Every structure is written in structure tokens, then in C-alpha cells.
DRENFI-316667 format. One record per residue: x, y, z of N, C-alpha, C in turn; residue in three letters. Coordinates in steps of 0.1 Angstrom, whole numbers. Example, Ala and Ser with C-alpha at 12.3 -4.5 7.8 and 13.67 -1.06 7.14 Angstrom:
BEGIN
<rec n_east="132" n_north="-57" n_up="78" ca_east="123" ca_north="-45" ca_up="78" c_east="132" c_north="-33" c_up="78" code="ALA"/>
<rec n_east="128" n_north="-22" n_up="71" ca_east="137" ca_north="-11" ca_up="71" c_east="129" c_north="0" c_up="79" code="SER"/>
END
This chain:
BEGIN
<rec n_east="44" n_north="175" n_up="-4" ca_east="47" ca_north="161" ca_up="-7" c_east="35" c_north="155" c_up="-15" code="VAL"/>
<rec n_east="39" n_north="148" n_up="-26" ca_east="29" ca_north="141" ca_up="-34" c_east="33" c_north="127" c_up="-36" code="GLN"/>
<rec n_east="22" n_north="118" n_up="-37" ca_east="25" ca_north="104" ca_up="-38" c_east="18" c_north="99" c_up="-51" code="LEU"/>
<rec n_east="25" n_north="91" n_up="-58" ca_east="20" ca_north="85" ca_up="-71" c_east="21" c_north="70" c_up="-70" code="GLN"/>
<rec n_east="9" n_north="64" n_up="-71" ca_east="8" ca_north="49" ca_up="-70" c_east="7" c_north="43" c_up="-84" code="ALA"/>
<rec n_east="13" n_north="31" n_up="-85" ca_east="12" ca_north="24" ca_up="-98" c_east="13" c_north="9" c_up="-96" code="SER"/>
<rec n_east="11" n_north="1" n_up="-106" ca_east="13" ca_north="-13" ca_up="-105" c_east="0" c_north="-22" c_up="-105" code="GLY"/>
<rec n_east="-11" n_north="-15" n_up="-104" ca_east="-24" ca_north="-23" ca_up="-103" c_east="-27" c_north="-29" c_up="-117" code="GLY"/>
<rec n_east="-37" n_north="-38" n_up="-117" ca_east="-40" ca_north="-45" ca_up="-129" c_east="-50" c_north="-57" c_up="-127" code="GLY"/>
<rec n_east="-51" n_north="-65" n_up="-137" ca_east="-60" ca_north="-77" ca_up="-136" c_east="-51" c_north="-89" c_up="-135" code="LEU"/>
<rec n_east="-54" n_north="-98" n_up="-125" ca_east="-46" ca_north="-110" ca_up="-123" c_east="-55" c_north="-121" c_up="-119" code="VAL"/>
<rec n_east="-52" n_north="-133" n_up="-123" ca_east="-60" ca_north="-145" ca_up="-118" c_east="-57" c_north="-148" c_up="-104" code="GLN"/>
<rec n_east="-66" n_north="-155" n_up="-97" ca_east="-64" ca_north="-159" ca_up="-84" c_east="-52" c_north="-168" c_up="-83" code="ALA"/>
<rec n_east="-44" n_north="-165" n_up="-72" ca_east="-32" ca_north="-172" ca_up="-71" c_east="-20" c_north="-165" c_up="-76" code="GLY"/>
<rec n_east="-22" n_north="-155" n_up="-84" ca_east="-12" ca_north="-147" ca_up="-90" c_east="-6" c_north="-137" c_up="-81" code="GLY"/>
<rec n_east="3" n_north="-128" n_up="-87" ca_east="10" ca_north="-118" ca_up="-80" c_east="10" c_north="-105" c_up="-87" code="SER"/>
<rec n_east="11" n_north="-94" n_up="-79" ca_east="13" ca_north="-81" ca_up="-84" c_east="22" c_north="-73" c_up="-74" code="LEU"/>
<rec n_east="28" n_north="-63" n_up="-80" ca_east="37" ca_north="-55" ca_up="-71" c_east="32" c_north="-40" c_up="-73" code="ARG"/>
<rec n_east="28" n_north="-34" n_up="-63" ca_east="24" ca_north="-20" ca_up="-63" c_east="36" c_north="-11" c_up="-59" code="LEU"/>
<rec n_east="37" n_north="0" n_up="-65" ca_east="47" ca_north="10" ca_up="-61" c_east="41" c_north="23" c_up="-58" code="SER"/>
<rec n_east="47" n_north="31" n_up="-49" ca_east="42" ca_north="44" ca_up="-45" c_east="54" c_north="53" c_up="-44" code="CYS"/>
<rec n_east="56" n_north="62" n_up="-54" ca_east="67" ca_north="71" ca_up="-54" c_east="63" c_north="84" c_up="-49" code="ALA"/>
<rec n_east="72" n_north="90" n_up="-41" ca_east="69" ca_north="103" ca_up="-35" c_east="78" c_north="114" c_up="-41" code="GLY"/>
<rec n_east="73" n_north="126" n_up="-41" ca_east="81" ca_north="138" ca_up="-45" c_east="79" c_north="148" c_up="-35" code="SER"/>
<rec n_east="89" n_north="157" n_up="-33" ca_east="88" ca_north="167" ca_up="-23" c_east="96" c_north="164" c_up="-11" code="GLY"/>
<rec n_east="93" n_north="171" n_up="0" ca_east="101" ca_north="170" ca_up="12" c_east="96" c_north="157" c_up="20" code="ASN"/>
<rec n_east="104" n_north="147" n_up="19" ca_east="101" ca_north="135" ca_up="26" c_east="108" c_north="133" c_up="39" code="PHE"/>
<rec n_east="116" n_north="142" n_up="43" ca_east="124" ca_north="140" ca_up="55" c_east="116" c_north="140" c_up="68" code="PHE"/>
<rec n_east="104" n_north="146" n_up="67" ca_east="96" ca_north="147" ca_up="79" c_east="86" c_north="135" c_up="80" code="SER"/>
<rec n_east="85" n_north="127" n_up="69" ca_east="75" ca_north="116" ca_up="69" c_east="81" c_north="104" c_up="76" code="LEU"/>
<rec n_east="72" n_north="97" n_up="84" ca_east="77" ca_north="86" ca_up="91" c_east="71" c_north="73" c_up="85" code="ASN"/>
<rec n_east="58" n_north="71" n_up="87" ca_east="52" ca_north="58" ca_up="82" c_east="47" c_north="60" c_up="68" code="VAL"/>
<rec n_east="49" n_north="50" n_up="60" ca_east="42" ca_north="49" ca_up="46" c_east="35" c_north="36" c_up="46" code="MET"/>
<rec n_east="25" n_north="35" n_up="37" ca_east="18" ca_north="23" ca_up="36" c_east="7" c_north="23" c_up="26" code="GLY"/>
<rec n_east="-2" n_north="13" n_up="27" ca_east="-13" ca_north="11" ca_up="18" c_east="-26" c_north="8" c_up="25" code="TRP"/>
<rec n_east="-36" n_north="14" n_up="19" ca_east="-50" ca_north="11" ca_up="23" c_east="-57" c_north="5" c_up="10" code="TYR"/>
<rec n_east="-68" n_north="-1" n_up="12" ca_east="-76" ca_north="-5" ca_up="0" c_east="-91" c_north="-3" c_up="3" code="ARG"/>
<rec n_east="-98" n_north="-2" n_up="-8" ca_east="-113" ca_north="0" ca_up="-6" c_east="-120" c_north="-8" c_up="-17" code="GLN"/>
<rec n_east="-127" n_north="-18" n_up="-13" ca_east="-135" ca_north="-26" ca_up="-22" c_east="-148" c_north="-20" c_up="-24" code="ALA"/>
<rec n_east="-155" n_north="-23" n_up="-35" ca_east="-168" ca_north="-17" ca_up="-38" c_east="-178" c_north="-20" c_up="-27" code="PRO"/>
<rec n_east="-184" n_north="-9" n_up="-22" ca_east="-194" ca_north="-10" ca_up="-11" c_east="-189" c_north="-12" c_up="2" code="GLY"/>
<rec n_east="-175" n_north="-12" n_up="4" ca_east="-169" ca_north="-14" ca_up="17" c_east="-161" c_north="-2" c_up="21" code="LYS"/>
<rec n_east="-158" n_north="-1" n_up="34" ca_east="-150" ca_north="10" ca_up="39" c_east="-135" c_north="8" c_up="36" code="GLN"/>
<rec n_east="-128" n_north="19" n_up="35" ca_east="-114" ca_north="18" ca_up="33" c_east="-107" c_north="11" c_up="45" code="ARG"/>
<rec n_east="-98" n_north="2" n_up="42" ca_east="-91" ca_north="-5" ca_up="53" c_east="-76" c_north="-5" c_up="51" code="GLU"/>
<rec n_east="-69" n_north="-5" n_up="63" ca_east="-55" ca_north="-5" ca_up="63" c_east="-50" c_north="-19" c_up="59" code="LEU"/>
<rec n_east="-40" n_north="-19" n_up="49" ca_east="-35" ca_north="-32" ca_up="44" c_east="-21" c_north="-34" c_up="51" code="VAL"/>
<rec n_east="-12" n_north="-25" n_up="49" ca_east="1" ca_north="-26" ca_up="55" c_east="8" c_north="-13" c_up="56" code="ALA"/>
<rec n_east="17" n_north="-12" n_up="66" ca_east="25" ca_north="0" ca_up="68" c_east="39" c_north="-3" c_up="72" code="GLY"/>
<rec n_east="48" n_north="7" n_up="70" ca_east="62" ca_north="5" ca_up="73" c_east="68" c_north="18" c_up="77" code="ILE"/>
<rec n_east="75" n_north="18" n_up="88" ca_east="81" ca_north="30" ca_up="93" c_east="95" c_north="33" c_up="87" code="SER"/>
<rec n_east="101" n_north="44" n_up="90" ca_east="114" ca_north="47" ca_up="85" c_east="124" c_north="37" c_up="90" code="ARG"/>
<rec n_east="122" n_north="32" n_up="102" ca_east="131" ca_north="23" ca_up="108" c_east="129" c_north="8" c_up="103" code="GLY"/>
<rec n_east="118" n_north="6" n_up="95" ca_east="116" ca_north="-7" ca_up="89" c_east="106" c_north="-15" c_up="97" code="GLY"/>
<rec n_east="100" n_north="-10" n_up="107" ca_east="89" ca_north="-17" ca_up="114" c_east="77" c_north="-18" c_up="106" code="THR"/>
<rec n_east="72" n_north="-30" n_up="104" ca_east="60" ca_north="-33" ca_up="96" c_east="48" c_north="-37" c_up="103" code="THR"/>
<rec n_east="36" n_north="-35" n_up="97" ca_east="24" ca_north="-40" ca_up="103" c_east="15" c_north="-44" c_up="91" code="GLU"/>
<rec n_east="7" n_north="-54" n_up="93" ca_east="-2" ca_north="-60" ca_up="83" c_east="-16" c_north="-62" c_up="88" code="TYR"/>
<rec n_east="-25" n_north="-61" n_up="79" ca_east="-39" ca_north="-66" ca_up="82" c_east="-38" c_north="-81" c_up="83" code="ALA"/>
<rec n_east="-46" n_north="-87" n_up="92" ca_east="-46" ca_north="-101" ca_up="94" c_east="-49" c_north="-109" c_up="80" code="ASP"/>
<rec n_east="-58" n_north="-102" n_up="72" ca_east="-62" ca_north="-109" ca_up="60" c_east="-51" c_north="-110" c_up="49" code="SER"/>
<rec n_east="-40" n_north="-103" n_up="51" ca_east="-29" ca_north="-103" ca_up="41" c_east="-16" c_north="-109" c_up="47" code="VAL"/>
<rec n_east="-16" n_north="-111" n_up="59" ca_east="-3" ca_north="-117" ca_up="65" c_east="1" c_north="-130" c_up="59" code="LYS"/>
<rec n_east="14" n_north="-131" n_up="56" ca_east="19" ca_north="-143" ca_up="49" c_east="18" c_north="-142" c_up="34" code="GLY"/>
<rec n_east="10" n_north="-133" n_up="29" ca_east="8" ca_north="-132" ca_up="14" c_east="14" c_north="-119" c_up="9" code="ARG"/>
<rec n_east="13" n_north="-108" n_up="16" ca_east="17" ca_north="-95" ca_up="12" c_east="30" c_north="-91" c_up="19" code="PHE"/>
<rec n_east="39" n_north="-84" n_up="12" ca_east="51" ca_north="-79" ca_up="19" c_east="53" c_north="-64" c_up="15" code="THR"/>
<rec n_east="54" n_north="-56" n_up="25" ca_east="57" ca_north="-42" ca_up="23" c_east="72" c_north="-39" c_up="25" code="ILE"/>
<rec n_east="77" n_north="-30" n_up="16" ca_east="91" ca_north="-26" ca_up="17" c_east="92" c_north="-12" c_up="13" code="SER"/>
<rec n_east="104" n_north="-6" n_up="16" ca_east="105" ca_north="8" ca_up="14" c_east="120" c_north="11" c_up="10" code="ARG"/>
<rec n_east="121" n_north="20" n_up="1" ca_east="134" ca_north="25" ca_up="-4" c_east="134" c_north="40" c_up="0" code="ASP"/>
<rec n_east="141" n_north="43" n_up="11" ca_east="140" ca_north="57" ca_up="16" c_east="148" c_north="66" c_up="6" code="ILE"/>
<rec n_east="158" n_north="61" n_up="0" ca_east="166" ca_north="69" ca_up="-9" c_east="158" c_north="73" c_up="-21" code="GLY"/>
<rec n_east="149" n_north="64" n_up="-25" ca_east="140" ca_north="67" ca_up="-37" c_east="127" c_north="72" c_up="-33" code="LYS"/>
<rec n_east="124" n_north="74" n_up="-20" ca_east="111" ca_north="79" ca_up="-15" c_east="100" c_north="70" c_up="-21" code="ASN"/>
<rec n_east="102" n_north="57" n_up="-20" ca_east="92" ca_north="48" ca_up="-26" c_east="89" c_north="37" c_up="-17" code="THR"/>
<rec n_east="76" n_north="33" n_up="-17" ca_east="72" ca_north="22" ca_up="-9" c_east="66" c_north="12" c_up="-18" code="VAL"/>
<rec n_east="68" n_north="-1" n_up="-16" ca_east="63" ca_north="-12" ca_up="-24" c_east="54" c_north="-21" c_up="-17" code="TYR"/>
<rec n_east="45" n_north="-27" n_up="-24" ca_east="36" ca_north="-38" ca_up="-18" c_east="37" c_north="-50" c_up="-27" code="LEU"/>
<rec n_east="44" n_north="-60" n_up="-23" ca_east="44" ca_north="-73" ca_up="-31" c_east="32" c_north="-81" c_up="-27" code="GLN"/>
<rec n_east="24" n_north="-84" n_up="-36" ca_east="12" ca_north="-92" ca_up="-33" c_east="12" c_north="-105" c_up="-40" code="MET"/>
<rec n_east="13" n_north="-116" n_up="-32" ca_east="13" ca_north="-129" ca_up="-37" c_east="1" c_north="-137" c_up="-33" code="ASN"/>
<rec n_east="-2" n_north="-148" n_up="-40" ca_east="-13" ca_north="-157" ca_up="-37" c_east="-26" c_north="-148" c_up="-36" code="SER"/>
<rec n_east="-28" n_north="-140" n_up="-46" ca_east="-40" ca_north="-131" ca_up="-46" c_east="-53" c_north="-139" c_up="-46" code="LEU"/>
<rec n_east="-63" n_north="-133" n_up="-40" ca_east="-76" ca_north="-139" ca_up="-39" c_east="-86" c_north="-129" c_up="-45" code="LYS"/>
<rec n_east="-97" n_north="-134" n_up="-49" ca_east="-108" ca_north="-125" ca_up="-55" c_east="-112" c_north="-114" c_up="-44" code="PRO"/>
<rec n_east="-111" n_north="-117" n_up="-31" ca_east="-115" ca_north="-107" ca_up="-21" c_east="-104" c_north="-97" c_up="-19" code="GLU"/>
<rec n_east="-93" n_north="-98" n_up="-26" ca_east="-83" ca_north="-87" ca_up="-26" c_east="-86" c_north="-76" c_up="-36" code="ASP"/>
<rec n_east="-96" n_north="-79" n_up="-44" ca_east="-100" ca_north="-69" ca_up="-54" c_east="-104" c_north="-56" c_up="-47" code="THR"/>
<rec n_east="-98" n_north="-45" n_up="-51" ca_east="-101" ca_north="-32" ca_up="-45" c_east="-92" c_north="-21" c_up="-52" code="ALA"/>
<rec n_east="-95" n_north="-9" n_up="-49" ca_east="-87" ca_north="2" ca_up="-52" c_east="-77" c_north="4" c_up="-41" code="VAL"/>
<rec n_east="-64" n_north="3" n_up="-44" ca_east="-53" ca_north="5" ca_up="-34" c_east="-48" c_north="19" c_up="-34" code="TYR"/>
<rec n_east="-47" n_north="25" n_up="-22" ca_east="-42" ca_north="38" ca_up="-20" c_east="-30" c_north="38" c_up="-12" code="PHE"/>
<rec n_east="-19" n_north="46" n_up="-15" ca_east="-8" ca_north="47" ca_up="-6" c_east="-10" c_north="60" c_up="2" code="CYS"/>
<rec n_east="-3" n_north="59" n_up="13" ca_east="-5" ca_north="70" ca_up="23" c_east="8" c_north="72" c_up="31" code="LYS"/>
<rec n_east="11" n_north="84" n_up="35" ca_east="23" ca_north="86" ca_up="43" c_east="19" c_north="96" c_up="54" code="ALA"/>
<rec n_east="25" n_north="94" n_up="66" ca_east="22" ca_north="103" ca_up="77" c_east="35" c_north="107" c_up="84" code="THR"/>
<rec n_east="34" n_north="118" n_up="92" ca_east="45" ca_north="123" ca_up="99" c_east="46" c_north="117" c_up="113" code="HIS"/>
<rec n_east="36" n_north="110" n_up="117" ca_east="35" ca_north="104" ca_up="130" c_east="40" c_north="90" c_up="130" code="THR"/>
<rec n_east="37" n_north="83" n_up="141" ca_east="40" ca_north="69" ca_up="142" c_east="29" c_north="59" c_up="137" code="ASP"/>
<rec n_east="18" n_north="65" n_up="133" ca_east="7" ca_north="57" ca_up="129" c_east="1" c_north="61" c_up="116" code="SER"/>
<rec n_east="-1" n_north="51" n_up="107" ca_east="-7" ca_north="53" ca_up="94" c_east="-21" c_north="57" c_up="95" code="LEU"/>
<rec n_east="-28" n_north="56" n_up="106" ca_east="-42" ca_north="60" ca_up="108" c_east="-43" c_north="74" c_up="111" code="THR"/>
<rec n_east="-32" n_north="81" n_up="114" ca_east="-33" ca_north="96" ca_up="116" c_east="-34" c_north="103" c_up="103" code="ASP"/>
<rec n_east="-36" n_north="117" n_up="105" ca_east="-37" ca_north="125" ca_up="93" c_east="-24" c_north="124" c_up="85" code="PHE"/>
<rec n_east="-26" n_north="124" n_up="72" ca_east="-14" ca_north="123" ca_up="63" c_east="-17" c_north="126" c_up="49" code="GLY"/>
<rec n_east="-7" n_north="122" n_up="40" ca_east="-8" ca_north="125" ca_up="26" c_east="-13" c_north="113" c_up="19" code="VAL"/>
<rec n_east="-22" n_north="114" n_up="10" ca_east="-27" ca_north="103" ca_up="2" c_east="-23" c_north="104" c_up="-12" code="TRP"/>
<rec n_east="-20" n_north="92" n_up="-18" ca_east="-18" ca_north="92" ca_up="-33" c_east="-31" c_north="88" c_up="-40" code="GLY"/>
<rec n_east="-31" n_north="88" n_up="-53" ca_east="-43" ca_north="84" ca_up="-60" c_east="-44" c_north="69" c_up="-60" code="GLN"/>
<rec n_east="-55" n_north="63" n_up="-62" ca_east="-56" ca_north="49" ca_up="-61" c_east="-52" c_north="42" c_up="-74" code="GLY"/>
<rec n_east="-49" n_north="29" n_up="-72" ca_east="-46" ca_north="20" ca_up="-83" c_east="-55" c_north="8" c_up="-82" code="THR"/>
<rec n_east="-61" n_north="4" n_up="-92" ca_east="-71" ca_north="-7" ca_up="-92" c_east="-64" c_north="-21" c_up="-93" code="LEU"/>
<rec n_east="-68" n_north="-29" n_up="-84" ca_east="-63" ca_north="-43" ca_up="-84" c_east="-76" c_north="-52" c_up="-86" code="VAL"/>
<rec n_east="-76" n_north="-60" n_up="-96" ca_east="-88" ca_north="-69" ca_up="-99" c_east="-82" c_north="-83" c_up="-99" code="THR"/>
<rec n_east="-88" n_north="-92" n_up="-91" ca_east="-84" ca_north="-106" ca_up="-90" c_east="-96" c_north="-114" c_up="-95" code="VAL"/>
<rec n_east="-94" n_north="-121" n_up="-106" ca_east="-104" ca_north="-130" ca_up="-111" c_east="-103" c_north="-144" c_up="-106" code="SER"/>
<rec n_east="-115" n_north="-150" n_up="-104" ca_east="-115" ca_north="-164" ca_up="-99" c_east="-114" c_north="-174" c_up="-110" code="SER"/>
END
């Protein structure tokens, strides 16, 4: 299984971006897909996750602004980011796991940089 993330870029505060993460390979055994981010000098943190059944989870810092969705037929997960803030600036990584938790061992995609200017 391989994951390919895209959609990052430069946006002004208050703007929106949509990240995509497309997977190739055997996806039938994967359960949860989602996104982490890592800002300069900070640890990587969980942003949002979604199970095959559609159950979602979000970091408190993005609730109400970000929406995660998944197209199982296309093996793709999306992250719609609205009302972006400068503190959302980070490299965003997609991840997929076979278990019920995105914090378990899984497959990582390459990062895509999101920069939010004030």
C-alpha cells in the first residue's frame, strides 16, 4: 500500500484548502485513514481520522473548521480545511492503519506543506 498526498499550498488566514490522499495497492485490509501535521520545532500531532464505517475524530484545535471525508471506492481521503489560521501552518501527512486507531502502526504518505499567512 502506498499513499500520495496533495493539495498543500500558501493561503491567507481565513482561507481554505483541500488536501487529498490517494492510495494504491491492497486497501481492503485498511480501516482508519487520516491526517497528522508537524509544525516547525513541534511534535507530529493527529489532526483527523475516519474509519471505513465513517466514524470521525478531530483534534480540538480543528473542530468546526476541518472536515475529513473518505471515498472508499477511490481509496482516497480528503481534508477540507476552512477558516485557516497561521497556527495551522505545518507539513501535513496522511496515514492509514489496519486497526481501529490511527495512532497504531500504519502506512504513511509523504507530507504536503500548508502555509497560512497572517
